[in-house]
ZALO-876182 format. One line per 8 residues: for each residue x, y, z of N, C-alpha, C. Coordinates in steps of 0.02 Angstrom, whole numbers, plus 50000, padded with zeros to 5 digits. Atoms other than C-alpha are relative to their C-alpha. Example, Ala and Ser with C-alpha at 12.3 -4.5 7.8 and 13.67 -1.06 7.14 Angstrom:
50045,49941,50000,50615,49775,50390,50045,50060,50000  49958,49941,49997,50684,49947,50357,49961,50055,50037
This chain:
49929,50039,49999,52698,48098,51733,50013,49992,50109  49991,50018,49908,52703,47983,51928,50081,49997,50001  49939,50000,49985,52864,48029,52003,49971,49963,50090  50012,50047,49951,52867,47880,52126,50060,50015,50050  49942,50010,49956,52968,47901,52290,50019,49937,50024  49990,50064,49993,53066,47738,52305,50026,49979,50069  49966,50011,49918,53158,47788,52456,50000,50090,50015  50014,49942,49979,53188,47940,52545,50063,50063,49939
49942,49952,50042,53345,47990,52423,49978,49979,49914  50007,50047,50068,53275,47884,52246,49925,50021,49981  50047,49996,50020,53153,47951,52154,49985,49955,49946  50016,50022,50059,53075,47853,51995,49940,50050,49968  50037,49955,50064,53001,47958,51844,49963,49970,49937  50027,50047,50070,52894,47872,51715,49990,50082,49952  50024,49932,50044,52884,48004,51574,49969,49971,49934  50042,50041,50043,52780,47972,51408,50028,50076,49966
49996,49960,50073,52776,48069,51248,49974,50098,50014  50060,49936,50003,52713,48265,51209,49957,50005,49991  49965,49925,49947,52641,48367,51265,50027,49995,50073  49988,49999,49964,52666,48313,51406,50072,50000,50045  49910,49986,49978,52866,48288,51421,50024,50040,50020  49976,49919,49982,52908,48440,51441,49984,50022,50032  50033,49972,49936,52799,48487,51572,50000,49956,50051  49977,50052,49980,52857,48328,51656,50055,50022,50029
49944,49980,49979,53022,48379,51653,50023,50050,50042  50001,49939,49977,52996,48536,51702,49979,49996,50079  50018,49986,49937,52922,48491,51855,50018,49951,50059  49931,50045,49963,53039,48351,51912,50058,50049,50000  49933,49953,49998,53181,48497,51890,49962,50049,50066  50036,49929,49953,53052,48639,52014,50012,49936,50059  49998,50035,49923,53037,48488,52148,50062,49966,50006  49912,50026,49949,53233,48422,52157,50002,50047,49998
49974,49921,49981,53262,48614,52137,49977,50016,50104  50034,49986,49940,53146,48622,52305,50021,49982,50060  49977,50035,49949,53213,48478,52400,50051,50019,50019  49934,49983,49948,53330,48492,52540,50043,49986,49962  49932,50044,50017,53450,48376,52462,49962,49974,49948  50039,50015,50055,53437,48327,52299,49992,49929,49986  50007,50075,49977,53372,48144,52261,50031,49987,49935  49981,50042,50039,53459,48017,52165,49936,49988,49929
50063,50006,50054,53341,48001,51984,50008,49941,49981  50003,50065,50036,53283,47849,51889,49947,50031,49932  50025,49972,50033,53207,47936,51723,49969,49944,49968  50018,50071,50026,53088,47789,51654,49987,50017,49926  49988,49970,50065,53103,47831,51457,49938,49942,49952  50040,50041,50049,52985,47665,51410,49932,50025,49986  50039,49978,50021,52840,47779,51367,50016,50041,49952  49978,49936,50037,52938,47906,51269,50028,49968,49935
49991,50043,50041,52929,47873,51101,50030,50058,49949  49940,49964,50044,53021,48026,51000,50023,50057,50066  49971,49937,49941,53115,48184,51094,50020,50050,49945  49982,49933,50024,53152,48355,51031,50038,50025,50000  49933,49948,49978,53303,48475,51037,49980,50035,50069  50035,49987,49959,53185,48547,51167,50002,49982,50081  50002,50061,49952,53181,48380,51265,50058,49992,50018  49925,50003,49964,53367,48364,51266,50001,50052,50041
49978,49934,49965,53391,48537,51316,49996,49991,50083  50020,49997,49930,53289,48497,51476,50049,49942,50037  49947,50068,49933,53384,48317,51527,50053,50029,49991  49908,49969,50016,53549,48420,51488,49988,50040,50065  50001,49979,49937,53491,48546,51634,49983,49988,50072  50001,50056,49918,53420,48413,51766,50042,49967,50007  49928,50024,49988,53576,48332,51733,50035,50054,50026  49954,49935,49964,53671,48504,51764,49982,50002,50074
50027,49988,49917,53573,48525,51940,50007,49938,50022  49982,50026,49968,53595,48361,51977,50054,49997,50023  49908,50002,49979,53801,48355,51978,50010,50049,50036  49964,49951,49950,53796,48526,52052,49962,49990,50059  50022,50000,49934,53706,48471,52191,50004,49907,50032  49974,50060,49986,53788,48292,52202,49951,49968,50007  50056,50058,50000,53642,48192,52161,50001,49977,49931  49976,50028,50047,53635,48063,52015,49934,49986,49938
50043,50020,50071,53540,48026,51855,49975,49935,49976  49975,50012,50055,53517,47892,51772,49935,49962,49954  50039,49981,50054,53418,47851,51615,49945,49905,49970  50009,50074,50030,53317,47682,51584,49942,49982,49973  50047,50015,50037,53211,47583,51476,49998,50031,49943  49999,49959,50047,53250,47688,51327,49983,49952,49927  50015,50023,50067,53173,47619,51145,50051,50001,49936  49932,49994,50067,53288,47588,50988,49996,50065,49980
50007,49941,50032,53220,47747,50927,50044,50062,50045  49977,49961,49945,53267,47849,51088,50064,49973,50020  49936,49999,50019,53413,47781,51085,50041,49991,49972  49953,49989,50045,53458,47790,50933,50017,50118,49977  49979,49949,49980,53437,47996,50972,50070,50028,50014  49943,49980,49944,53564,47995,51117,50067,49979,49955  49938,50045,50055,53679,47874,50993,50023,50077,49964  49981,49953,50042,53662,48019,50859,50018,50054,50041
50000,49935,49964,53674,48167,50978,50091,50005,50027  49940,50020,49978,53823,48102,51043,49980,50002,50090  50007,49995,49924,53738,48102,51216,50001,49958,50047  49991,50066,49964,53740,47930,51263,50079,49990,50049  49937,50007,49950,53932,47965,51329,49986,50053,50046  50026,49922,49946,53848,48117,51433,49959,49975,50059  50044,50038,49970,53689,48029,51501,50029,49914,50033  50019,50067,49970,53700,47873,51620,49945,49955,49987
50075,50023,50013,53590,47739,51560,50003,49919,50052  50032,50071,49982,53505,47560,51617,49945,49977,49950  50031,50019,50024,53419,47452,51538,49919,49978,50016  50076,49997,49984,53266,47446,51640,49996,50010,50055  49997,49983,49944,53222,47520,51794,50018,49951,50074  49941,50038,49958,53280,47384,51916,50048,50000,49993  49966,49991,50004,53440,47390,51855,50018,50088,50008  49978,49908,50002,53437,47599,51858,50019,50006,50089
49996,49983,49911,53389,47566,52062,50069,49960,50006  49952,50023,49976,53522,47448,52083,50070,50031,49986  49983,49942,50000,53634,47576,52006,50023,50028,50032  50012,49939,49918,53605,47696,52135,50011,49987,50050  49993,50044,49926,53602,47579,52284,50063,49989,49993  49906,50033,49991,53791,47500,52238,50034,50077,50001  49956,49956,49993,53868,47657,52216,49962,50072,50036  50028,49958,49956,53796,47775,52364,50052,50050,50014
């Protein structure tokens, strides 16, 4: 999982499927916790084709950390299967989404 530092305060994280997804989400959280200021995050879900309950739990914990530290997180590029998981669980109303990474970056820059 590459974490691309798009700017001083924005990270773009390219996520993929398991077995790496859980470890990648943990690494993002650990890196964000150790940062002096909470970065604004774009999670690129383009490489994710399935989510399990553990992944959803990790995403919720990352969201909580982001909110607690005055950050922001936008999930970008979800395919139809992933989008269906968020709708079915009601998490489409909890997380912020964008159709692609450039749109997510724009959202983060407009609402500084």
